[in-house]
N, C-alpha and C positions, 0 to 999 in steps of 0.2 A: 548628652545626659549620661553621667557615669553610673555604673552598676554598683550598688552598695557593697562595702567590704571587699571590693576588688574581685568578687566571684565571677564565674562565667555567666553570661547573660542567658536567661531562659525565655520561653515564649511569653510569659506574663510581662516581662520587661519590654519586649517588642510591642505588645498590645498597648501598654501604658504610654510608650513614646509615640506610637502612631495614633493614639486616641481611638482605638477600636477594641472590639471584644477579643477574648482568647480564641473563640470559635472562628472569627474572621481571619485571624492570623493563620489558623490551621487550614482554612479553605484556600488562602493564597498559596501556602506552601504545597498544598496538594493539587494545585492547578485547577481549582473549581471555577467553572465559567461564570457563575452568578455572583461575581464580585465586581463592583464598578471600577473602571480603569483608574480613576484618581485614588481610590482606596488602595488598589494594588500598588500603585506608585508610592503611596505613603508608607505602606507596610514594608516594601522593598527598601525604601530609604532608611527606615528604622533598623532593618536587619543589617544593612551595610554599616550604619553608624555604630551600632553596638557590636558588630562582628559576631552576630549570633550564628551558631551552627547547630543543626538538629542532632540531638542525642538519641541515636537509634536504640541503644540498649534500654535507656530509661523509658523511652516511648513504648517499647515492647512490653515492659513490666507493667506499666500503668494501663495501657490501652489494649494489650494483647495484639498489637499491630507491630509487625516486624520491619515494615518498610521494604519488603522484598516481593517482587512480582515474578512469577514463573512464566517463562516463555517456551513454547514448543514450536520449533522451526523445522523446515524441510528443505533439503537440497539448496544450500546457500551458494552453490556454484552458479546458479542462475541469477541474472541481474535483479529481477523483480523481488524474489524472496530475500535476497541479500540486502537490497536497499530498504525493504520494508522493516527488516530486523534492525538496520542501522537507524531508521527513523524512530522506531520504538525506543531504542536505547537513548537517543538524544532527548526525547520527550520525558523519559523516565528520570534521567539525571536532572533535567530542568525542574522536575516536580519533587525532587528529593527522594526518589526511589532507586533501589538497586535491582538488577535483573539476575535471575538464575535461569540459564538457558540450556535446553536440551535440543540438540539437532539430530533428527532422525534421517537415516538413509533409506529405510524401508517404511513405506506408508501402509500400515495395517491397523485395524482397530486395536489389536493386542499391543502393538508398539505405542500407540497413543495412550492407552490405559497405563502401561508401564511407565511412560514418561511422566504422566500426571501423578502417579503414585510416588515416583522418585521426588518430584518437586514438592509434594505434600510433606515429605520427610524433611525438606529444607525449611518448613514453616512459612511457605509463601502465603501472601494474603489473598491472591487470586491468580487467574491464568489468562494469558493472551496466547492464542493458538493461531499461528500463520497457517491457513488452511486452503492451499491452492487446488487441492484435489477433492473430488466428490467423496472418496472413501474417508477422508479426514472429517468432513462435515457430518457424514452419516455416523461416523464413530463418536463424534462429540455429542450428537443427539442422544446416543445411548448411554452416555456417562452419567453416573449418579455421584455427584461430588458436593461437598459442603462449602465450596468457595465459588465466587463469581467467575464466569468464563466469558471472554470476549473473543469472537472469531474474527480474523482479519483476512481479507481477500477470499471470503467463503462464499461468494456469489449470493444466491438467494437462500438464506438460512433463516426462515421465519421463526423458528423456535429458539434462536440463539441471538444474544446481543451481537451486533456485527458492524464492522467498519470495512468499507471497500471502495475502490475507485470504480467509476462508472465505465466498465469495460464495453458494454453495449453502446453507450453514448459516444465513447471515444472511437470505436470502429465505425459508427455511423458518420461521424465527422470526417474520418479519413476517406471513406467511400464517397460521401457526398462531395467532398473536395474534388475528387477525380471526375465524377460525373459533371460537376459544374464547369470543368475544363473542356467539356465536349466529348468525352470518351463514351462510346456506345454502351459499354459495360465495364466491369472491373473484375479481374481474376483475383483469387485469394489463395495465398499460401498460409495455411492455418497451423496452430500449435497442436500438441498431442491431444487426442480425444478425451483423455481422462483428466485434463486440467480445466477447471472452471473458468479461468481467464480466457482460455482458447475458445470455450463454448460461447462465452459472452461476446467475443470478437467476431465469431462466425455469425451470431445472431444479429449484431449491429450491422454487419456487412450485408446480410440478407435483407434486413429491413430497409436499408437505404436503396438497394436495387429494386425491391418491390415497390417502394413509394415512388420511384422514378419510372416504373414500368419497364425497367431494363432487364435483359436476359440474365439468368442466374447460372453461371458456370459451376461445374462440380469443383468444390474446394480440394486442394492438395494438402495433405497433412505432413508436417515436418516434426522435428523434435526439439525446437528452439535453438539448435546449433547452426553455425554458419554452413557446415557441410551439407545439411539437408536443404538449406536455402539455395546453395549452389546447384545441387542435383535437380531440385524441382524447378529452379529458374531456367536450367538448361532445357527442360521439357517445354516450358512456356516460350522460350526463345525460338523454338522450331515452329511455332504456330503464328503465321502472319496476321491472324485476326486479333492477337493479343496486343493491346495498346496501353493498358493500365493494370498495375498489380498492387494490391494491398497485402503486405506481409505482416504476419502477426507479431513479430518482434524485430528489433533492429539487428540482432545477431544474424538471423536468417536473411534479413534484407541485405546485409553485407555480402553474404554468399551469393545472393541473387544478382546484385550489381556486378560482381566479378564474372558470374556465368554469362550474363547478358553481354558484357563487354567482350569476352572471349568469343562469343558467337557473332560478333559484328553488329549487335543491336545497340544503338546509341540511347543513352538516358540523359535528358528526357526527350530528345528529338523524336525517337521512334516509340519508346515505351516510358511512361511515367511510373514511378515507384514511391510508395509510402510505407513507412515502418510503424513501429509502436514501441514506446518506452522512453525515447529521447535519452539514450545513454550518452555519457560525456563525449564519446568518440564520434557521435552521429554527425556533428557539424564538420568533421574532418574527413568524412567519406568522400569518394569521387564518383559523382558529384555530392555535395553536402545533402544530407538526407532530410526530406520532409517526413515528419513523424508525429506521433501523439505522445504528449508528455503526461506523466503521472506525478502527482505531488506526494512523494513518500514522506516528507516531513509532516504534512498535514495528516496523513494516515497515522503516523506515530502519535501525534498530539491528540487526535480524536480517540485513538485506542486507549491511551493512558487516561484521558479525561473521562471516558465512558466507564472504565474499570473503577476509577476513584469514586464516581457517582454511585456505582453499584455497591461499592464497599460502604459508603456513607449511608445508603439506603438500608443496607443490612444491619448497620449499627443504630438505625433509628434516627439518623441525623438529617434526614430529608428524603425526598422521593427521587428515584432515578429518572434521568432524562430519557426521551425516546431512544429505543435500543437499536435503531437502524440508521446508520450514517453512510450515505453514498456521496463520494467526493467527485466532482466533475473532472473530466479529462480535458486536455487543451491541445489543439492542433498547432504544430510549429512548422511553418512553411519555409522551405529552403529551395535548393536548385534541382532536386530530383523529379520535380513535376512541372509540366508545362501544358499550354493549350494544345489540344489535339489538332494536328494538321492533316486533313484528308488528302490522300494521294490524288 
């Protein structure tokens, strides 16, 4: 179906070819979940046939919508925050949005406020804040802004729209796996105390031990880096009662495996080890690491979808979906765990 006078196609042309309303095309472009699969396919086919491209400048003039989402991120040297940001970026592009990103090295309420003020000057439509630390979540609760905010990895943030992976459930799976292999208890190398993900993983570990009536050892706190896993793994290697270790991330698990090996402790024959994150290198550790996988692509998609729904609700186009989205974690079993063999 050619466009009259050879002009560039507009949204009305897409709607006419697909046999849907202008609003339905807008919902498909914005990744709205309440559009039937066959309708989405028809709209996408019309977009491809016409070669339609969203005109951001015209859209901003007509709707006061800029197509730009502001993201506040923290310490992307860590795998989790880096992959969360990447997942948000992929989902934003797929939904026709651009990102304006501020990465903070210092996590304070003042820094969060300044970052959001800066993004407001870029005319962002709303904010996604990757909030892995309690100070960030508390700071967001204090913000008074005129744009929607979605917190990502913010743990329990009842006053904020939120998307997160089930850290408690993931840690429970890891610990339960080791207990089911016959280990009397499971020792834990935790993340830093001020990280909400570390708190959730400690909670899930404790719950699994309590449900099994197993002893609860004192957790050892690391800093997410391999060196701390190496140092703390060395301490556990000297304890003959240690037969199973749940490590709060794969980077520390790497250090733990090295330390155990240097101490003459065999994995998994003497000690079973489980990590968390399922980094791409985990399957190439020696031995390949049993770990908990997080779906960062789903985190990104849910974050963008929730923010778009909040924007549409603010425009009077519909009601926002439930504001809390918890994504299940998944246990990936490899060669670093085995049945406990009593001496």
